[in-house]
TILUMTI-76580 format. One line per field, with one value per residue: residue number from 1; residue in three letters; x, y, z of N, C-alpha, C in turn. Coordinates in Angstrom, 3 decimals, padded with zeros to 6 digits. Example, Ala and Ser with C-alpha at 12.3 -4.5 7.8 and 13.67 -1.06 7.14 Angstrom:
BEGIN
pos <- c(1, 2) .
code <- c(ALA, SER) .
n_u <- c(013.190, 012.850) .
n_v <- c(-005.690, -002.250) .
n_w <- c(007.800, 007.080) .
ca_u <- c(012.300, 013.670) .
ca_v <- c(-004.500, -001.060) .
ca_w <- c(007.800, 007.140) .
c_u <- c(013.200, 012.900) .
c_v <- c(-003.300, 000.030) .
c_w <- c(007.800, 007.870) .
This chain:
BEGIN
pos <- c(1, 2, 3, 4, 5, 6, 7, 8, 9, 10, 11, 12, 13, 14, 15, 16, 17, 18, 19, 20, 21, 22, 23, 24, 25, 26, 27, 28, 29, 30, 31, 32, 33, 34, 35, 36, 37, 38, 39, 40, 41, 42, 43, 44, 45, 46, 47, 48, 49, 50, 51, 52, 53, 54, 55, 56, 57, 58, 59, 60, 61, 62, 63, 64, 65, 66, 67, 68, 69, 70, 71, 72, 73, 74, 75, 76, 77, 78, 79, 80, 81, 82, 83, 84, 85, 86, 87, 88, 89, 90, 91, 92, 93, 94, 95, 96, 97, 98, 99, 100, 101, 102, 103, 104, 105, 106, 107, 108, 109, 110, 111, 112, 113, 114, 115, 116, 117, 118, 119, 120, 121, 122, 123, 124, 125, 126, 127, 128, 129, 130, 131, 132, 133, 134, 135, 136, 137, 138, 139, 140, 141, 142, 143, 144, 145, 146, 147, 148, 149, 150, 151, 152, 153, 154, 155, 156, 157, 158, 159, 160, 161, 162, 163, 164, 165, 166, 167, 168, 169, 170, 171, 172, 173, 174, 175, 176, 177, 178, 179, 180, 181, 182, 183, 184, 185, 186, 187, 188, 189, 190, 191, 192, 193, 194, 195, 196, 197, 198, 199, 200, 201, 202, 203, 204, 205, 206) .
code <- c(MET, ASN, VAL, ALA, VAL, GLU, ARG, LYS, PRO, LEU, ARG, ALA, ASP, ALA, ALA, ARG, ASN, VAL, ASP, LYS, ILE, ILE, SER, ALA, ALA, ARG, GLN, CYS, PHE, ARG, GLU, HIS, GLY, PRO, ASP, VAL, PRO, LEU, GLN, THR, ILE, ALA, GLU, THR, ALA, GLY, VAL, GLY, PRO, ALA, THR, LEU, PHE, ARG, ASN, PHE, ALA, ASP, LYS, GLU, GLN, LEU, VAL, LEU, ALA, ALA, LEU, ASN, ARG, GLN, LEU, ARG, LEU, HIS, VAL, ASP, PRO, VAL, ILE, ASP, GLU, ALA, LEU, SER, GLY, GLN, ASP, ALA, ALA, ALA, GLY, LEU, PHE, SER, VAL, ILE, ASP, ALA, LEU, MET, THR, ALA, ALA, SER, GLU, ASP, ALA, ASN, LEU, LEU, GLY, ALA, VAL, ALA, GLY, ARG, ARG, GLN, LEU, LEU, THR, GLY, ILE, THR, GLY, GLY, LEU, ILE, GLU, SER, VAL, GLY, VAL, LEU, LEU, GLY, ARG, GLY, GLN, GLY, GLN, GLY, THR, LEU, ARG, GLU, ASP, ILE, SER, LEU, THR, ASP, LEU, PHE, ARG, LEU, LEU, ALA, MET, LEU, ILE, GLY, VAL, VAL, ASP, THR, MET, GLU, PRO, GLY, SER, ASP, ALA, TRP, ARG, ARG, PRO, VAL, ALA, LEU, ILE, GLU, ASP, ALA, ILE, ARG, THR, GLU, ARG, PRO, ARG, ARG, ALA, LEU, PRO, ALA, GLN, SER, PRO, LEU, PRO, GLY, LEU, GLN, LEU, ALA) .
n_u <- c(101.995, 098.923, 096.557, 094.102, 092.558, 093.804, 091.419, 089.165, 086.192, 082.995, 080.525, 077.296, 075.978, 078.491, 079.758, 078.103, 078.534, 080.949, 081.105, 079.697, 081.529, 083.509, 082.072, 081.651, 083.863, 084.749, 083.367, 083.826, 086.780, 086.409, 085.075, 086.460, 089.568, 092.519, 093.457, 091.614, 090.305, 089.608, 087.586, 085.568, 084.740, 083.803, 081.478, 080.376, 079.487, 078.108, 078.916, 080.343, 083.702, 085.366, 084.238, 084.701, 087.364, 087.900, 087.503, 089.294, 092.670, 093.839, 094.479, 095.416, 095.183, 092.022, 091.812, 093.260, 092.135, 089.888, 090.161, 091.277, 088.073, 086.928, 088.766, 088.053, 085.399, 085.188, 087.181, 088.227, 085.714, 086.357, 088.990, 088.513, 086.795, 088.141, 090.532, 088.759, 088.558, 089.229, 091.263, 094.261, 095.276, 093.721, 092.414, 094.059, 094.286, 091.594, 091.802, 093.664, 092.131, 090.117, 091.092, 092.529, 090.026, 089.300, 090.929, 090.766, 088.492, 089.071, 091.110, 091.652, 091.879, 093.780, 095.789, 096.223, 097.906, 100.246, 103.208, 103.660, 104.624, 104.604, 102.521, 100.915, 100.958, 100.167, 097.385, 097.175, 098.395, 096.872, 096.217, 098.864, 099.202, 097.595, 097.914, 099.969, 099.541, 097.815, 099.637, 101.882, 099.923, 099.201, 101.505, 102.648, 100.349, 101.073, 100.962, 101.505, 104.790, 107.401, 109.799, 108.882, 108.817, 107.227, 107.834, 108.509, 106.026, 104.529, 106.216, 105.313, 102.373, 102.540, 103.622, 101.133, 099.059, 100.181, 099.833, 097.237, 097.860, 097.744, 095.361, 092.327, 089.818, 087.888, 088.255, 089.045, 091.181, 093.332, 093.150, 094.725, 097.311, 097.140, 096.263, 099.102, 100.797, 099.811, 100.028, 103.088, 103.512, 101.961, 102.600, 102.081, 100.800, 098.332, 095.282, 094.217, 093.059, 094.948, 093.310, 091.847, 093.389, 093.993, 093.914, 096.347, 095.303, 095.082, 097.950, 099.149, 100.243, 102.792) .
n_v <- c(113.713, 112.801, 112.646, 111.307, 111.521, 113.507, 116.133, 119.011, 119.732, 119.434, 121.146, 120.127, 119.809, 119.372, 117.429, 115.491, 115.229, 114.198, 111.721, 110.876, 110.637, 109.049, 106.921, 106.441, 106.063, 103.766, 101.829, 102.726, 101.945, 099.162, 098.401, 099.110, 099.276, 099.936, 102.376, 104.361, 107.444, 110.222, 111.885, 109.959, 109.292, 111.164, 111.606, 109.232, 109.781, 111.792, 114.306, 117.683, 118.109, 120.201, 120.136, 117.405, 117.971, 119.998, 118.712, 116.566, 116.643, 114.988, 111.493, 110.140, 111.346, 111.094, 108.101, 107.165, 108.371, 106.791, 104.470, 104.508, 105.012, 102.534, 101.249, 102.582, 101.670, 098.414, 097.803, 098.754, 098.304, 095.841, 095.339, 096.976, 095.160, 093.107, 094.357, 094.336, 091.910, 088.551, 086.885, 087.479, 086.420, 085.194, 087.548, 089.050, 087.859, 087.852, 090.565, 090.651, 088.631, 090.664, 092.796, 091.518, 091.062, 093.310, 094.108, 092.529, 093.241, 095.166, 095.276, 096.609, 099.638, 099.530, 098.781, 101.029, 102.936, 101.466, 101.159, 103.285, 103.826, 105.674, 106.987, 105.020, 104.438, 106.319, 105.550, 103.482, 103.439, 103.493, 101.417, 099.524, 100.406, 099.018, 096.448, 095.850, 096.100, 093.991, 092.079, 092.286, 091.772, 088.831, 087.339, 088.037, 086.142, 083.590, 082.764, 083.697, 083.516, 084.289, 085.514, 087.077, 090.161, 093.630, 094.837, 092.584, 091.461, 093.583, 093.382, 091.187, 091.580, 093.220, 091.709, 089.684, 091.314, 091.700, 089.621, 090.063, 090.443, 088.300, 087.100, 086.678, 089.738, 090.121, 087.651, 084.542, 083.832, 084.502, 083.039, 081.152, 081.572, 083.354, 081.543, 080.285, 081.960, 082.019, 079.898, 080.051, 081.952, 081.628, 079.845, 077.167, 075.010, 075.634, 073.274, 072.239, 071.943, 073.035, 075.684, 075.196, 075.113, 077.735, 077.990, 080.236, 082.606, 082.920, 081.012, 078.216, 076.108, 073.319) .
n_w <- c(114.787, 115.544, 113.259, 112.770, 115.399, 117.193, 116.304, 116.391, 118.024, 116.345, 114.468, 114.653, 111.835, 110.228, 112.035, 110.700, 107.753, 108.058, 109.374, 107.391, 104.854, 105.955, 106.302, 103.409, 102.415, 103.957, 102.039, 099.448, 099.435, 100.520, 097.613, 095.340, 096.187, 097.398, 095.621, 095.253, 093.924, 095.310, 094.938, 093.832, 096.285, 097.681, 095.941, 096.538, 099.155, 098.795, 099.168, 098.550, 096.521, 098.458, 100.788, 101.611, 101.505, 103.251, 105.645, 105.930, 104.517, 102.837, 101.074, 102.864, 105.528, 105.778, 105.726, 107.758, 109.812, 109.070, 109.742, 112.370, 113.661, 113.183, 115.318, 117.646, 117.360, 117.220, 118.606, 120.712, 122.928, 123.492, 124.492, 126.870, 128.286, 128.289, 129.914, 132.226, 132.840, 134.370, 134.019, 132.525, 130.016, 128.435, 127.657, 126.465, 123.694, 122.962, 122.385, 120.450, 118.430, 118.039, 117.156, 114.707, 113.070, 112.863, 110.550, 108.986, 107.429, 106.937, 104.861, 102.373, 103.085, 105.065, 103.234, 102.048, 103.801, 103.896, 105.170, 106.721, 109.436, 111.381, 111.643, 111.870, 114.243, 115.791, 115.386, 117.064, 119.723, 121.974, 122.046, 121.744, 124.746, 126.215, 125.564, 126.315, 129.051, 129.821, 129.018, 130.721, 133.323, 132.985, 132.709, 135.336, 136.191, 135.207, 133.235, 130.649, 128.950, 130.898, 129.275, 127.353, 125.977, 125.314, 123.267, 121.551, 121.783, 120.099, 117.314, 116.691, 116.621, 114.580, 112.194, 112.655, 111.086, 108.968, 107.631, 106.746, 103.834, 102.111, 102.055, 101.517, 101.537, 104.270, 105.231, 107.815, 107.908, 109.280, 111.971, 112.203, 111.914, 114.405, 116.170, 116.146, 116.987, 119.940, 120.998, 121.150, 122.780, 125.366, 128.607, 129.128, 126.312, 124.403, 124.946, 122.198, 118.662, 115.781, 114.405, 110.794, 107.820, 105.533, 101.844, 100.180, 098.304, 095.039, 095.050, 094.925, 096.524, 097.315) .
ca_u <- c(100.245, 097.883, 095.638, 092.853, 092.072, 093.290, 090.134, 088.437, 084.823, 082.208, 079.074, 076.248, 075.967, 079.838, 079.784, 076.668, 079.374, 082.559, 080.165, 079.330, 082.892, 084.084, 081.482, 081.572, 085.346, 085.317, 082.129, 084.741, 087.803, 085.917, 084.911, 087.775, 090.779, 093.236, 093.926, 089.673, 090.236, 088.561, 086.350, 084.840, 084.515, 082.994, 080.024, 079.414, 078.605, 077.127, 079.579, 081.544, 084.864, 085.610, 083.253, 086.006, 089.174, 087.518, 087.724, 090.805, 093.688, 094.443, 093.970, 095.842, 094.398, 090.776, 092.200, 093.448, 090.214, 088.335, 091.032, 090.847, 087.094, 087.109, 089.338, 087.529, 084.116, 085.249, 088.137, 087.910, 085.341, 087.169, 090.171, 087.700, 086.634, 090.042, 091.259, 088.388, 088.883, 090.516, 092.178, 094.957, 095.878, 092.651, 091.835, 095.223, 093.836, 090.261, 091.939, 093.968, 090.992, 089.270, 092.343, 092.245, 088.752, 089.285, 092.261, 090.696, 087.568, 089.511, 092.007, 091.741, 092.215, 095.211, 096.694, 096.040, 098.631, 101.731, 104.763, 103.628, 104.667, 104.572, 101.324, 099.519, 101.311, 099.558, 096.254, 097.448, 099.398, 096.473, 096.190, 099.619, 099.731, 096.102, 098.407, 101.346, 098.910, 097.742, 101.112, 102.568, 099.117, 099.930, 103.286, 102.134, 100.076, 101.619, 100.152, 102.286, 106.113, 107.920, 110.850, 107.920, 108.605, 106.238, 108.762, 108.203, 104.139, 104.370, 106.398, 104.609, 101.219, 102.865, 103.417, 100.019, 098.402, 100.677, 098.651, 095.771, 098.279, 098.081, 094.008, 090.515, 089.235, 087.023, 088.569, 089.248, 092.509, 094.348, 093.149, 095.331, 098.672, 097.210, 096.868, 100.132, 101.132, 099.221, 100.775, 104.373, 103.951, 101.818, 103.790, 101.196, 100.288, 096.211, 095.061, 093.158, 093.733, 095.101, 091.848, 092.162, 094.266, 093.337, 094.734, 096.612, 095.152, 096.412, 099.131, 099.331, 101.914, 102.884) .
ca_v <- c(114.502, 111.787, 113.532, 110.488, 111.635, 115.248, 116.935, 119.828, 119.438, 119.796, 121.558, 118.624, 119.196, 119.066, 116.341, 114.369, 114.879, 113.496, 110.500, 110.615, 110.878, 108.024, 105.237, 106.377, 105.778, 102.126, 101.423, 102.689, 100.844, 097.528, 097.686, 099.842, 099.039, 101.463, 103.566, 104.914, 108.369, 110.856, 112.323, 109.302, 108.940, 112.313, 111.168, 108.026, 110.105, 112.864, 115.721, 118.321, 117.658, 120.935, 119.416, 116.582, 118.532, 120.726, 117.690, 115.670, 117.396, 113.653, 110.647, 109.670, 111.694, 109.984, 106.318, 107.054, 108.565, 105.706, 103.229, 104.948, 104.533, 100.795, 100.839, 102.755, 100.880, 097.882, 096.819, 099.318, 097.790, 094.242, 095.827, 097.236, 094.092, 092.168, 094.577, 094.320, 090.348, 088.177, 086.269, 088.392, 085.703, 085.184, 088.728, 089.531, 087.199, 088.414, 092.129, 090.387, 088.709, 092.020, 093.609, 090.932, 090.678, 094.564, 094.522, 091.615, 093.252, 096.733, 095.648, 098.101, 100.135, 098.656, 098.776, 102.700, 103.399, 100.631, 101.219, 104.483, 103.278, 106.265, 107.662, 103.791, 103.993, 107.358, 105.305, 102.028, 103.546, 103.152, 099.420, 098.783, 100.463, 098.129, 094.948, 095.870, 096.097, 092.541, 090.894, 092.117, 090.439, 087.576, 087.042, 087.945, 084.824, 082.741, 082.287, 084.195, 083.518, 085.755, 086.258, 087.777, 091.620, 094.288, 094.803, 090.990, 091.067, 094.400, 093.183, 090.070, 091.573, 093.732, 090.054, 089.189, 092.373, 091.558, 088.385, 090.357, 090.780, 086.947, 086.156, 087.152, 090.373, 089.554, 085.798, 084.355, 083.166, 084.994, 082.590, 079.853, 082.172, 083.768, 080.658, 079.636, 083.244, 081.748, 078.334, 080.073, 082.862, 080.863, 079.097, 076.004, 075.164, 075.377, 071.832, 072.031, 071.778, 074.525, 075.753, 074.658, 076.168, 078.191, 078.246, 081.462, 083.337, 082.665, 080.528, 076.967, 075.310, 072.032) .
ca_w <- c(115.129, 115.069, 112.635, 113.046, 116.849, 117.355, 115.497, 117.023, 117.757, 114.948, 114.791, 114.159, 110.539, 109.879, 112.013, 109.782, 107.043, 108.197, 109.443, 105.897, 104.257, 106.704, 106.064, 102.223, 102.636, 103.770, 101.182, 098.244, 099.091, 099.598, 096.372, 094.250, 096.287, 098.014, 095.193, 095.328, 093.779, 096.736, 094.116, 094.322, 097.935, 097.889, 095.484, 096.842, 100.231, 098.758, 099.940, 097.189, 097.197, 099.105, 101.952, 102.103, 101.351, 104.146, 106.436, 105.112, 103.796, 101.839, 101.054, 104.148, 107.098, 105.708, 105.651, 109.141, 110.339, 109.218, 110.764, 114.323, 114.363, 113.860, 116.205, 118.597, 117.528, 117.200, 119.320, 122.736, 123.656, 123.383, 125.558, 127.767, 129.042, 128.643, 130.986, 133.860, 133.101, 135.558, 132.953, 131.118, 128.760, 127.570, 127.350, 125.167, 122.316, 123.137, 121.679, 119.042, 117.409, 117.584, 115.932, 112.980, 112.615, 111.880, 110.008, 107.544, 106.864, 105.908, 104.377, 101.711, 104.034, 105.699, 102.140, 101.549, 104.416, 103.970, 105.449, 107.553, 110.426, 112.475, 111.216, 112.255, 115.726, 116.265, 116.126, 117.839, 120.988, 123.315, 122.098, 122.298, 125.971, 126.780, 125.241, 127.673, 130.696, 129.682, 128.668, 131.995, 133.898, 132.136, 133.055, 136.641, 136.713, 135.088, 132.193, 129.702, 129.166, 131.077, 128.665, 126.408, 126.060, 124.668, 121.765, 120.793, 121.066, 118.450, 116.184, 116.334, 116.364, 113.189, 111.565, 112.115, 110.451, 107.851, 107.265, 105.515, 102.526, 102.151, 102.123, 101.024, 102.695, 105.440, 105.744, 108.788, 107.736, 110.206, 113.125, 112.540, 112.587, 115.828, 117.222, 116.435, 118.151, 120.940, 120.827, 121.195, 124.182, 126.419, 129.091, 128.338, 124.993, 124.736, 124.387, 120.959, 117.263, 115.157, 112.982, 109.616, 107.223, 104.009, 101.029, 099.477, 097.079, 093.634, 094.870, 094.763, 097.622, 098.022) .
c_u <- c(099.592, 096.914, 094.160, 092.616, 092.590, 092.251, 089.670, 087.071, 084.129, 081.174, 078.378, 076.397, 076.978, 079.916, 079.308, 077.658, 080.623, 081.985, 080.654, 080.229, 083.565, 083.301, 081.418, 083.247, 085.683, 084.406, 083.340, 086.057, 087.560, 085.773, 085.995, 089.062, 091.371, 093.554, 092.464, 090.935, 089.010, 087.520, 085.620, 084.165, 083.313, 081.382, 079.567, 078.831, 078.196, 077.128, 080.313, 082.680, 085.506, 084.796, 084.387, 087.175, 089.151, 087.995, 088.968, 091.377, 093.918, 093.676, 094.356, 095.435, 093.222, 090.664, 092.306, 092.201, 089.156, 088.902, 090.689, 089.285, 086.358, 087.498, 088.582, 085.984, 084.114, 085.901, 088.337, 087.129, 085.622, 087.888, 089.829, 087.417, 087.586, 090.643, 090.184, 087.935, 089.791, 091.597, 092.613, 095.422, 094.500, 092.091, 092.884, 094.439, 092.397, 090.690, 092.677, 093.250, 090.390, 090.090, 092.429, 091.539, 088.770, 089.774, 091.450, 089.416, 087.800, 090.726, 092.567, 092.516, 093.644, 095.811, 096.778, 097.797, 099.672, 102.352, 104.813, 103.183, 103.820, 102.748, 100.301, 100.093, 100.526, 097.888, 096.282, 097.854, 098.251, 096.117, 097.327, 099.863, 098.788, 096.991, 099.335, 101.066, 098.932, 098.720, 101.854, 101.557, 099.111, 101.133, 102.920, 101.374, 100.191, 101.513, 100.620, 103.672, 106.446, 109.061, 109.942, 108.228, 107.758, 106.493, 108.372, 106.860, 103.790, 104.442, 105.639, 103.212, 101.586, 103.145, 102.138, 098.937, 098.488, 100.048, 097.944, 096.076, 097.724, 096.464, 092.842, 090.201, 088.217, 087.058, 088.837, 090.395, 093.526, 094.206, 093.858, 096.696, 098.332, 097.166, 098.620, 101.406, 100.901, 100.006, 102.497, 104.663, 103.375, 102.593, 103.299, 100.550, 098.655, 096.020, 093.719, 093.711, 093.913, 093.528, 092.804, 092.954, 093.545, 094.705, 095.221, 096.031, 095.421, 097.526, 099.127, 100.626, 101.729, 102.504) .
c_v <- c(112.959, 112.462, 112.336, 110.981, 112.876, 115.855, 117.817, 119.087, 120.358, 119.922, 120.025, 119.033, 118.715, 117.506, 115.080, 114.323, 114.072, 112.064, 110.092, 109.769, 109.628, 106.631, 105.457, 105.800, 104.468, 101.741, 101.651, 102.120, 099.494, 097.503, 098.337, 099.352, 099.790, 102.635, 104.332, 106.511, 109.498, 111.163, 111.071, 108.966, 109.998, 112.198, 110.366, 108.903, 111.274, 113.944, 116.121, 117.909, 119.090, 120.831, 118.370, 116.725, 119.757, 119.819, 116.982, 116.223, 116.336, 113.028, 109.919, 109.758, 111.080, 108.638, 106.294, 107.003, 107.472, 104.488, 103.337, 104.448, 102.947, 100.468, 101.184, 101.820, 099.619, 097.273, 097.666, 098.983, 096.339, 094.625, 096.288, 096.412, 093.102, 092.761, 094.538, 092.632, 089.330, 086.950, 086.825, 087.560, 085.789, 086.557, 089.139, 089.197, 087.320, 089.959, 091.422, 089.812, 090.036, 092.918, 093.220, 090.814, 092.337, 094.667, 093.324, 092.181, 094.807, 096.484, 095.875, 099.231, 100.597, 098.923, 100.125, 103.408, 102.525, 101.297, 102.627, 104.366, 104.234, 107.059, 106.300, 104.087, 104.960, 106.758, 104.322, 102.307, 103.196, 101.811, 099.025, 099.176, 099.169, 096.709, 094.801, 095.696, 094.336, 091.670, 091.065, 091.436, 089.177, 086.934, 086.782, 086.627, 083.949, 081.771, 082.405, 084.073, 084.635, 086.558, 087.326, 089.431, 092.803, 094.825, 093.250, 091.279, 092.426, 094.210, 091.731, 090.655, 092.857, 092.245, 089.692, 090.314, 091.782, 090.526, 088.936, 090.183, 089.179, 086.005, 087.524, 088.210, 090.029, 088.231, 085.954, 083.520, 083.042, 083.592, 081.407, 080.276, 082.594, 082.885, 079.991, 080.911, 082.631, 080.703, 078.900, 081.533, 082.430, 080.141, 077.399, 075.872, 074.793, 073.678, 071.958, 072.458, 073.041, 074.731, 075.539, 075.867, 076.693, 078.758, 079.883, 081.581, 083.044, 081.541, 079.014, 075.788, 073.610, 071.768) .
c_w <- c(114.738, 114.725, 112.786, 114.757, 117.106, 116.777, 116.612, 116.985, 117.075, 115.305, 113.943, 112.933, 109.899, 110.509, 110.974, 109.035, 106.948, 107.955, 108.030, 105.276, 104.577, 105.846, 103.929, 101.900, 102.643, 102.711, 099.841, 098.286, 099.375, 098.591, 095.230, 094.912, 096.796, 097.398, 094.436, 095.213, 095.149, 095.706, 094.423, 095.296, 098.143, 097.205, 095.740, 098.650, 100.018, 099.593, 098.368, 097.405, 097.929, 100.275, 102.282, 102.141, 103.091, 105.965, 106.436, 104.235, 102.303, 102.104, 102.236, 105.637, 106.869, 105.607, 107.070, 109.931, 110.262, 109.915, 112.096, 114.428, 113.959, 114.571, 117.038, 118.621, 117.696, 118.114, 120.404, 123.428, 124.432, 124.589, 126.683, 129.297, 129.135, 129.696, 132.613, 133.815, 134.182, 134.937, 131.707, 129.734, 127.742, 127.145, 126.361, 124.321, 121.945, 121.935, 120.473, 118.309, 117.005, 116.733, 114.591, 112.632, 111.610, 110.536, 108.487, 106.972, 106.361, 105.529, 103.224, 102.288, 104.824, 104.507, 101.233, 102.396, 104.797, 104.230, 105.853, 108.777, 111.589, 112.812, 112.121, 113.952, 116.123, 116.793, 117.329, 118.860, 121.730, 123.153, 122.305, 123.853, 126.421, 126.885, 126.176, 128.973, 130.780, 129.593, 129.867, 133.476, 133.842, 132.917, 134.629, 137.208, 136.102, 133.883, 130.516, 129.819, 129.572, 130.280, 127.430, 126.682, 125.102, 123.152, 120.585, 120.736, 120.220, 117.702, 115.669, 115.925, 114.901, 111.738, 111.656, 111.225, 108.987, 106.778, 106.531, 103.863, 101.870, 101.897, 101.941, 101.748, 103.283, 105.567, 107.230, 108.963, 108.684, 111.737, 113.190, 113.066, 113.887, 116.767, 117.696, 117.405, 119.850, 121.879, 122.013, 122.433, 125.454, 127.471, 129.170, 127.036, 125.261, 124.213, 123.529, 119.955, 117.313, 114.309, 111.904, 108.633, 105.831, 103.358, 100.749, 098.173, 095.782, 093.807, 095.136, 095.408, 097.681, 099.458) .
């Protein structure tokens, strides 16, 4: 079940409470990390625990609702633009850029649902469908390799999202691995230098 999407219509006051709770959740996860207590989120939202639990049975539901809202706000418009554009490959990578920006900004939200693949698939199902359309169009236009499947692309996206764990929240260090993926799946390698490499937090590699 897609708990983040399948919600009944709410009264205006209840909808405002949900909005405050989700906004507070994003703030608290950013400030305190993925293990922040729900009580802290309720206090930050200015609502009682009963109001929070009436709308979200547990932290998992709240996290997924927050992730879902970020995708709807920041990724869906990019998908719409990509699907209406002429260059499917460019559209695909604009969607990937938007997804990685959202993932980086809400790294602690992602950390709170690490390993829950089926629940995350409930949020990203529409995204994957659109990515599949762009992939097929790009292959038809001759700009994306014909031997790349949607399964390949899904796994590559999962790998890219995993990059978030290796960088500071809000960093754009994901741009280099995205560029490497682009080099790998386009029929012709783009004529541009790779983005600058960022160090791994806390690690010194030769």
